[in-house]
C-alpha angles and dihedrals in degrees: 000000000000121000097206122052145149124222129204131155152123112351102209132027126189119187132182148082111296097010090127087078088066093063094104092054091047092051090050090053086062092052095255122174098156123030130197110209116199107195135173107253093228091050090050093049092048092054093239092129094051098100090052095045092047089051090057090048092048089051090057094243123151106242130199115189120207116187101155097119132119129219093266102024127218119225089249089065089062088051089055092049091050091049089055089051093050091051090053093042087233116196097182129038123208126195120200121179140036127328096295094056093045092047090049091052092052092048093047091052094059093041088059090063104028127064125245134027135307092258089062091065102045102125136049124318095344092130107091104183131050115256129225113291113277129212116194126201111183119207093190130053101229127060100062088209089140089075106028135093096229136096110187124208138177123224104199093183092073099015093248128150120187144125148247099244131185148099094278090063095068110112117239095222136022115199110194111193113171090200089069090062099049095092094046106125120251096250094047089047088053099046095043090046092055088044088059090048088052090054092051097045095044091047092050092051095038118121085230095056118134135184093269095048090045092056093048093046095052092047089051093049092051094048093048093046090052099043115026097081090047093049092050093046093051119013091193093061096113095188090057092044090052091049093050095047090050091045092052089049093053090045090052090052090051091048092051091048101044109014129227136269147221096322090067093043090053094045095055096069091050089058094042096047101036110010092248105170110254095235092050092050092049092047094055096042100043101086093045093053091044089055089053094047101044095091091058096063113005091165091061092046088052089054091050092048091055091049095047100047145004103268128177116269089225094068118111122234091259092049091049091050092051091044089056091061092046091050090055091052089049095048092050091050093048094053096043104258111161106256095221143018087249089077090058089062095233123160109257092203089073094065095105092051091048092050093050091048092047090055089062091062087092108182098049090045090051091047095052111113093225120050114251134197130192088261091054091051092048089053090050091051088050091052091048091055089062094201 
């Protein structure tokens, strides 16, 4: 855990059932006259965004809706969203959907005020001017994009996955309405939920962890451990949906404050090479990487074990640390996460290429509590195939 750190982040958070209907008022607080709404096409088609869109209409705001994004967006899609915003002279950007939609909104906001294209800013702190204010409304409980400084994109031309990262990517406002997550399908609820758990656990074991990120991570782990099974079992369980949305929020804060580790580095090539959704890749890989890392910080794994599940007081630190890993395997199994990469029908002969690409995801590799090499990552991919 580091002893010197700097914290930045989302400026305003609104939480509660039905708060999406307050979007118009929130946009007006930011001086909005014209709003660019970046929304997941499936969310738009299902009518999930309707309360938020109606709120903008009722507030008398000019609204331009952009829904031309794919599951794992290319940088060029952010350019298209920004072009729609320029045409509408948008002064506020809203993101509604899962991580891809929220990331796209954040990227579009800075492209409205900075020259060039999205691909020019993939990296760390390359954006030089603040973007238009962003309001994020997540419809999944997982990515934490509503509070992070990252917008992730996939370049299929060279099989690269990376993000626009920097302080100007933080949203201004996060609006967390559990009602927007009720129709989220079981499998997406499961994978995004374990994605949030990955954020919390990797932040807690990160070499850049600090007291604030630690607190947020442990709260997130406890909320996810208590609520994910219930949310998957019954999507209309609003108490569980509230718990998961809050857990994902705390996990996103921890991620933004401490970073992530090797799970994320290993997940990126699976998305870049084969369009595996980021949350799904994280969910499958998490227990294997935890098992590798446990020897580096068993005390921290013991803390996470206590937060995640009810474990006997008589257990030693080592037993608690090992139980943490087993509890993650158990949780994944209970909510329907594929137990191995084999179930994702990926080509095993690409492992070496994935490992080499994962090693280029520099910050997560540097944050990982146990040192990793390309050979270590290849071995972890082998283990995760299970055959």
